[in-house]
N, C-alpha and C positions, 0 to 999 in steps of 0.2 A: 307404139301402142299395140300393134298386132303381135309383137314379140311378148309383151306383158300378158296379153289375153291368152296366147298360146301356152305360156309358162303356167299361168293359173289353171288352164285346162288340164295340163299334165299333172299338176299337183292334185287337182280334184279327182282325176282318174286314179291316181295312186292311193289316195285316201279311200276311194270306193273299194279298193281291194282289201282294206283292213276289215277283218271279220266283224260283221254287225251283231252286237249282242242282243239277246232277247229281252234282257232286263237292264235298261240304261241306268236305273237307280239301284244297282247292285255292285259288288266288288268287281265282278267280271266286266260289267258295263263301264265302271270307272277306268279299268285297265284299257278297255277298248277306246275310250275317249282319249286316254293318255297316248295310246299308239297313234291315233289320228293327229294329235297335237305334235308329236315328234315328226311325223311325216310332213305336216304342214310347215313346220319350222325348217326342216331340211330343205324344202323347196324355195325358201325365201332368199333374196339377194343379200349382198354384203352389208346392206343397211342393218340387217339383224346382227348386231354386234354388242351385246349387253356388257357393261362393266361388271355387273353382278354375276359372278361365276355360277351361281345357283341357277341362272336362267339360260345358260349355254345349252346347245343341243347335246353336248357330251353329258352334262349333268342330268338333263331331261331323261336321256336313255339310261343312265345309272339309276335314277329314281324309279323309272319304269320297270327296270329289271328287279329292283328290290321289292317293289310292291307286288309284282307278279310272283316272285319266290315266296314272299310272306303269305300271300293268298293261297298258294299251292300247299304250303306247310300246314295251313288250317284244313284245307280240303282233304288231305291224306289222313287226317286224324278223325274226321267226322264218322266214317264207317266203323272203325274200331271202337270209338266211344259209344256209338249208338248200339252196337252189338253187345258191349259190356253192360250198358244200362238195361237193355232188354233182358239179358241173362240174369242180372240181379233181380229185376222185377219179377221174372218168372219164378226164380228161386224163392223169393220172399212171399210170393202169392200162395205158396204151399203152407205158410206158417199158420194162418188161422185154422185151417182144417186139422192140421196136426195137433195144435194146442187144444182145440175143442174136442177132438177125439180122445186125447189123453185125459182131459178133464172129465169127460163122460165115463171113461174107464174108472177113474178115481171115485167119482160120485157113486158108481155102482159096486165098488169094491167092498168086500166083507169087513166089518169091524171098523170102517173109517168113521170118524166122528164128524158131526156137523161143523165143529170149529175148524177142523182141518180142511173140510170142503170149502168153507168160507175163505180161508187164507189162499187156497189154490185158485178159487174163482177171482179173487182180487189180483193175484199175480197174473192170471190170464188176461184180465181186463187191461192191465198195463201193456201187455203185448199187443192187444187190439187197439189201443189208443182211446179207450173209453174211460169215463169216470168210474170211481169205485162205488157203484150202486148195483143193486140186484139186476141180473140180466133179465131182460123182458122175456116172459114166458110165451111159448107158442100158443096162439088162440085155439080154442076147441073147434073141431070141425063143425061147419054149419050144416044143419039138417034142412034148411030152406033151399029148395032147388033154384029159387030165383035170386039167391044171394051169390053175386059174382065176385065177392071179396076174395082176393088171393092171400092165402096164408103165407107167413114168413117163418122159415125155420130159424133156429137159433144162429146157425151159420150165416144165413142171409142177413140177419140183423147185424151181426158182427162185421160182415163185409161191407155193409152199408155205412158203417161208421168210418169217417175219414181218418186215415193214419198218414196222409201225405205230409203232414207237418212234422212227423217224427223222423229223426235221423235213423238211417239203417243200422248203425252201430248200436244205437239205443234200443232199437227193436230186438236185435239179436241178443243184447245183454239182458233184456227182460225175458226173452225166451229161455235163456240159460237159467235165470233165477227160477222160472216156473218149473222147468224140467228137474232142476236140482232139488226142489222141494217136493214136487208131486210124484215124479217117476222113481225117486229113490226112497219113498216112504215104504215101510214094510207092508202096508195094506194094499199097495199098488200092484195088482197082478192082472195079466192079460195074455191071451193066446194069439191076439192079433199082432202079426209081425210088424205092422206099421207103427204101432204104439209101444212096442217094447222099449225099455230104457236104452238099450244099445242102439236101436234105430233112431230114437229121438236125439241121442247124443251124436250119432253119425251125421244126421241132417245138420245139426248145429255146426259141426266142424267143416261143412261145405260152405258155410256162409262167409267166413272171413276171407278166403282167397277170392271169392266172387266179388265181395265188396271192395277188397283191395284193388282188384283190376279195374273196377268201375271208377274208384277214386283216382287211380293213377292216370287213366285215360282222360278223365274229366279235368284233372289238373293240367295235363299236357295240352289239351285243346284250349283251356283258359289262358295259359301262358302264351300259346301261339297267337291267340286272338288279341292279347294285349300288345304283342309285338306288331301285329298287323295294324292295330289302331294307331300306334305311334308313327309307323311309317306312312300311313295315309293322312293322319289328321294332326300331327304335331304342329303347333302354332307358328313355328319358324322354319322347320326343316321338313315338314310333312309334304307328301305329294300334292295334296289339295291346295295348300298355301302356295307352293312353287308353281304349279300349273296355272293357277289363277293369276299369279304375278306375271307369268309369261304372256298371258292374254292381255294384261294391262300394258305390258311393254310393247306388244305388237300394236295396240291401239295408239299409244303415244308416239311410236316411231313411224308408223305408216298412215295413221289417221283412222278414225272410226268409220269412214266411208270407203276405205280401201278394200281391194280384193283380198289382200293378205289377212286383214282383220276379219273379213267375212268367213274365211276358212276356219278360224279358231273361235269366233264369237259364240257360236251356239253349242260348243262342246261342254257337256255337263260334268261337273265334279262335285256332286252333292255330299253333304255330311251324312254318312250312313250310320253314325253312332245313334243308338236308340236314345231318345230324349226322355228324361225323367218327368213324369207327370207332376204338374204343380198341385200342391194341396190347395183346395178352395179356401179363400180367405173368409173371415167371419162375416164380411159384408155380402158375400155371394149367397 
């Protein structure tokens, strides 16, 4: 009995050396629990001898190595993807001001017809993600000192319109159509370097490589996450299934009241896949 107590004490001490994760319900926390499971099984006696090879200590360590690698493969892609998405957002954030500036140049150009302006405005609204309706005019300045209403510029109104639903390629395509029509018109003339046709075209040419990089890094991290999900949560070979099967084997071999089962019983292996929200039924 003293020998058993001493052995369990040594196992518990070794488990205590496994790094304690700050977030038990995370992939890192899952790996931490897997490490503790491997340490616990390693310290058990010869009674731990499963026929199922998936439950052997050797396979536990193989699975643990794989999920660690798959998790690291996702982690190393997070920063490049984040940087690429931020770079794309920063680049596309310039678009409304560029389009509105060019549109105002066109509106004020000599000999331009109202029909042409209307076409240009409608093309601009496609870039902004708004419906083809007249752009709301800026309210006249208030003469009442007590009126605290904040005026909105045309650009403020445009930026307030959500374009998050639009694909970036679609937005850049609409930008190209706008500039092709507006900035190439014979009436379009400006001394502002920002809105000259060549500057508008140069900006457009920067969008594709930035968007391509964002798409490539997003696809890479999505693929890596898919691999990670399979290695963690496959219904027959995933780490979660195997590790929980190990816990059941320990319970059946040593008993649910045993010191051995106590070591592995509380190790969490949660399902970390985001659950899809159920749509409310008609009765709710």
